[in-house]
C-alpha positions as a Markdown table, in Angstrom:
| # | Residue | x | y | z |
|---|---|---|---|---|
| 1 | Met | 70.1 | 101.1 | -2.8 |
| 2 | Ile | 67.0 | 99.0 | -2.6 |
| 3 | Ser | 69.0 | 95.9 | -1.5 |
| 4 | Ile | 70.5 | 98.0 | 1.4 |
| 5 | Ile | 67.0 | 99.0 | 2.5 |
| 6 | Ser | 65.8 | 95.5 | 2.1 |
| 7 | Ala | 68.7 | 94.2 | 4.2 |
| 8 | Ile | 68.0 | 96.7 | 7.0 |
| 9 | Gly | 64.3 | 95.7 | 6.9 |
| 10 | Ser | 65.2 | 92.0 | 7.2 |
| 11 | Leu | 67.6 | 92.7 | 10.0 |
| 12 | Gly | 64.9 | 94.7 | 11.9 |
| 13 | Thr | 62.5 | 91.9 | 11.4 |
| 14 | Phe | 65.0 | 89.4 | 12.7 |
| 15 | Ile | 65.6 | 91.6 | 15.8 |
| 16 | Met | 61.9 | 91.9 | 16.4 |
| 17 | Ala | 61.5 | 88.1 | 16.2 |
| 18 | Ile | 64.2 | 87.7 | 18.8 |
| 19 | Phe | 62.4 | 90.2 | 21.1 |
| 20 | Tyr | 59.1 | 88.3 | 20.6 |
| 21 | Phe | 60.7 | 85.0 | 21.3 |
| 22 | Val | 62.3 | 86.3 | 24.6 |
| 23 | Ser | 59.0 | 87.8 | 25.6 |
| 24 | Val | 57.0 | 84.6 | 25.0 |
| 25 | Ser | 59.6 | 82.6 | 26.8 |
| 26 | Ile | 59.4 | 84.8 | 29.9 |
| 27 | Gln | 55.6 | 84.6 | 29.9 |
| 28 | Leu | 55.7 | 80.8 | 29.6 |
| 29 | Tyr | 58.1 | 80.7 | 32.5 |
| 30 | Gln | 55.9 | 82.9 | 34.6 |
| 31 | Met | 52.9 | 80.6 | 33.8 |
| 32 | Lys | 55.0 | 77.6 | 34.9 |
| 33 | Ile | 55.8 | 79.2 | 38.2 |
| 34 | Ser | 52.2 | 80.1 | 38.9 |
| 35 | Phe | 51.1 | 76.4 | 38.6 |
| 36 | Ile | 53.6 | 75.1 | 41.2 |
| 37 | Pro | 51.9 | 74.0 | 44.4 |
| 38 | Ala | 53.0 | 75.2 | 47.8 |
| 39 | Leu | 51.8 | 73.2 | 50.8 |
| 40 | Gly | 51.4 | 74.7 | 54.3 |
| 41 | Phe | 49.4 | 74.5 | 57.5 |
| 42 | Asn | 46.8 | 76.9 | 58.8 |
| 43 | Gln | 47.2 | 78.9 | 62.0 |
| 44 | Thr | 46.7 | 76.5 | 65.0 |
| 45 | Leu | 46.0 | 77.6 | 68.5 |
| 46 | Leu | 46.7 | 75.3 | 71.5 |
| 47 | Glu | 45.0 | 76.0 | 74.8 |
| 48 | Leu | 46.2 | 74.8 | 78.2 |
| 49 | Asn | 43.3 | 75.1 | 80.6 |
| 50 | Ser | 43.4 | 75.2 | 84.4 |
| 51 | Asp | 43.2 | 71.3 | 84.5 |
| 52 | Asn | 46.4 | 71.1 | 82.4 |
| 53 | Glu | 44.5 | 69.7 | 79.5 |
| 54 | Leu | 45.8 | 70.6 | 76.0 |
| 55 | Ile | 43.0 | 71.6 | 73.6 |
| 56 | Met | 43.7 | 72.4 | 70.0 |
| 57 | Asn | 41.8 | 75.0 | 68.0 |
| 58 | Asn | 39.1 | 75.6 | 70.6 |
| 59 | Thr | 37.0 | 78.2 | 68.8 |
| 60 | Lys | 33.7 | 76.9 | 70.1 |
| 61 | Thr | 32.0 | 78.3 | 73.3 |
| 62 | Asp | 31.6 | 74.7 | 74.6 |
| 63 | Asn | 35.0 | 73.7 | 76.1 |
| 64 | Thr | 34.5 | 70.0 | 75.4 |
| 65 | Lys | 34.6 | 70.4 | 71.7 |
| 66 | His | 37.9 | 70.9 | 69.9 |
| 67 | Glu | 39.7 | 69.8 | 66.8 |
| 68 | Asp | 42.1 | 66.9 | 66.6 |
| 69 | Tyr | 43.6 | 67.7 | 63.3 |
| 70 | Leu | 45.8 | 70.1 | 61.4 |
| 71 | Lys | 44.6 | 71.7 | 58.2 |
| 72 | Leu | 47.0 | 71.3 | 55.3 |
| 73 | Tyr | 46.4 | 73.8 | 52.4 |
| 74 | Asn | 47.7 | 74.0 | 48.9 |
| 75 | Leu | 48.8 | 77.6 | 48.7 |
| 76 | Gly | 50.0 | 77.5 | 45.1 |
| 77 | Gly | 48.2 | 77.5 | 41.9 |
| 78 | Gly | 48.7 | 74.0 | 40.7 |
| 79 | Ala | 47.5 | 70.6 | 42.0 |
| 80 | Ala | 49.9 | 68.7 | 44.3 |
| 81 | Arg | 49.7 | 65.0 | 43.7 |
| 82 | Lys | 51.1 | 61.8 | 45.3 |
| 83 | Ile | 51.5 | 63.6 | 48.6 |
| 84 | Lys | 53.2 | 61.7 | 51.4 |
| 85 | Ile | 53.0 | 63.1 | 54.9 |
| 86 | Glu | 55.3 | 61.8 | 57.6 |
| 87 | Val | 55.1 | 63.0 | 61.1 |
| 88 | Ile | 58.5 | 62.4 | 62.7 |
| 89 | Leu | 59.5 | 62.5 | 66.3 |
| 90 | Asn | 63.1 | 63.0 | 67.4 |
| 91 | Glu | 64.4 | 63.1 | 63.8 |
| 92 | Asp | 64.1 | 59.3 | 63.3 |
| 93 | Lys | 60.9 | 57.9 | 64.7 |
| 94 | Thr | 58.0 | 58.0 | 62.2 |
| 95 | Ile | 54.8 | 58.1 | 64.3 |
| 96 | Gln | 52.3 | 58.8 | 61.5 |
| 97 | Glu | 52.2 | 58.4 | 57.8 |
| 98 | Lys | 49.4 | 59.6 | 55.4 |
| 99 | Phe | 49.0 | 59.5 | 51.7 |
| 100 | Ile | 46.9 | 61.9 | 49.6 |
| 101 | Asn | 46.4 | 61.2 | 45.9 |
| 102 | Met | 45.7 | 64.9 | 44.8 |
| 103 | Leu | 45.3 | 68.2 | 46.6 |
| 104 | Pro | 44.0 | 71.0 | 44.3 |
| 105 | Ser | 44.7 | 74.6 | 45.2 |
| 106 | Ser | 41.1 | 75.2 | 46.3 |
| 107 | Glu | 41.0 | 72.3 | 48.7 |
| 108 | Ser | 42.4 | 71.4 | 52.1 |
| 109 | Tyr | 43.2 | 68.2 | 53.9 |
| 110 | Tyr | 42.6 | 67.4 | 57.6 |
| 111 | Leu | 45.7 | 65.7 | 59.0 |
| 112 | Pro | 44.6 | 63.8 | 62.1 |
| 113 | Val | 46.7 | 64.3 | 65.2 |
| 114 | Asn | 47.4 | 61.3 | 67.3 |
| 115 | Lys | 48.2 | 61.1 | 71.0 |
| 116 | Glu | 52.0 | 61.0 | 70.6 |
| 117 | Val | 51.8 | 64.4 | 68.9 |
| 118 | Phe | 49.6 | 65.8 | 71.7 |
| 119 | Asp | 52.1 | 64.4 | 74.2 |
| 120 | Glu | 55.0 | 66.1 | 72.5 |
| 121 | Phe | 53.1 | 69.5 | 72.5 |
| 122 | Glu | 52.3 | 69.1 | 76.2 |
| 123 | Ser | 55.8 | 68.2 | 77.2 |
| 124 | Thr | 57.2 | 71.2 | 75.2 |
| 125 | Ile | 54.7 | 73.6 | 76.9 |
| 126 | Gln | 55.4 | 72.1 | 80.4 |
| 127 | Asn | 59.1 | 72.5 | 79.9 |
| 128 | Asn | 58.6 | 76.1 | 78.7 |
| 129 | Gly | 60.1 | 75.2 | 75.4 |
| 130 | Tyr | 59.8 | 76.8 | 72.1 |
| 131 | Glu | 61.0 | 74.2 | 69.6 |
| 132 | Thr | 59.5 | 70.8 | 69.7 |
| 133 | Asn | 61.0 | 67.5 | 68.6 |
| 134 | Leu | 58.2 | 67.1 | 66.0 |
| 135 | Asn | 58.9 | 67.4 | 62.3 |
| 136 | Ile | 56.6 | 67.0 | 59.4 |
| 137 | Lys | 58.1 | 65.8 | 56.1 |
| 138 | Leu | 56.0 | 66.5 | 53.0 |
| 139 | Thr | 56.9 | 64.8 | 49.7 |
| 140 | Tyr | 54.8 | 65.7 | 46.6 |
| 141 | Tyr | 54.8 | 65.9 | 42.9 |
| 142 | His | 53.3 | 68.4 | 40.5 |
| 143 | Asn | 52.5 | 68.1 | 36.8 |
| 144 | Ile | 55.0 | 70.6 | 35.4 |
| 145 | Ser | 58.3 | 69.4 | 37.0 |
| 146 | Arg | 57.6 | 65.7 | 37.4 |
| 147 | Lys | 60.3 | 65.7 | 40.1 |
| 148 | Pro | 59.4 | 65.1 | 43.8 |
| 149 | Lys | 59.6 | 68.1 | 46.0 |
| 150 | Glu | 60.4 | 67.6 | 49.7 |
| 151 | Val | 59.6 | 70.1 | 52.5 |
| 152 | Arg | 60.6 | 69.5 | 56.1 |
| 153 | Leu | 58.8 | 71.5 | 58.7 |
| 154 | Asn | 59.6 | 71.8 | 62.4 |
| 155 | Ala | 56.9 | 72.5 | 64.9 |
| 156 | Lys | 57.5 | 75.5 | 67.2 |
| 157 | Ile | 55.2 | 76.7 | 70.0 |
| 158 | Asp | 55.0 | 80.3 | 70.9 |
| 159 | Ala | 53.0 | 81.9 | 73.7 |
| 160 | Phe | 50.0 | 83.7 | 72.3 |
| 161 | Asn | 48.1 | 85.0 | 75.3 |
| 162 | Thr | 47.6 | 84.3 | 79.0 |
| 163 | Tyr | 44.4 | 84.5 | 80.9 |
| 164 | Ser | 43.6 | 83.7 | 84.6 |
| 165 | Asp | 42.1 | 80.3 | 83.7 |
| 166 | Lys | 44.0 | 79.3 | 80.6 |
| 167 | Asn | 47.1 | 79.8 | 78.5 |
| 168 | Ile | 46.9 | 80.0 | 74.8 |
| 169 | Tyr | 49.9 | 79.1 | 72.5 |
| 170 | Glu | 50.4 | 79.3 | 68.7 |
| 171 | Leu | 51.7 | 76.3 | 66.9 |
| 172 | Gln | 53.8 | 77.2 | 63.9 |
| 173 | Phe | 55.6 | 75.1 | 61.3 |
| 174 | Ile | 58.9 | 76.5 | 60.2 |
| 175 | Glu | 60.8 | 75.1 | 57.2 |
| 176 | Lys | 64.1 | 73.5 | 58.1 |
């Protein structure tokens, strides 16, 4: 009788050990997911004033000051490292390449925008277009996977608001 009770107790201990192992495995997997970086750009506003000049992120009261960069954020919990940013026009022409060694989740990176990018935005707006021919390819690593992750974003321009002296558009980056 005692050996039967001992066997049932051992079997119960074994079942509890399996439940504990599964629980710890799930928690470790959740921790792994929370340290995966996710790169993305902030909200960017484009303004086309009465002189047909394109101004990006004009949040100042003085119309001569504007930003010539996009702000790249790490939205995930972990640090993205060895980041390669390629700005591609027409699917095959790389017009800009930048490298970042590390981007922690609490930091951002200012990606400068060159004249070709502004010209593409202007031509899309002038042609009443929505989807630009501009793509951004982000390739990066993180410490857990050790495999490169690649994200391709397509720039889209949407009408935001219209005033008598200027039109405001929103620049969005949609994953392809």
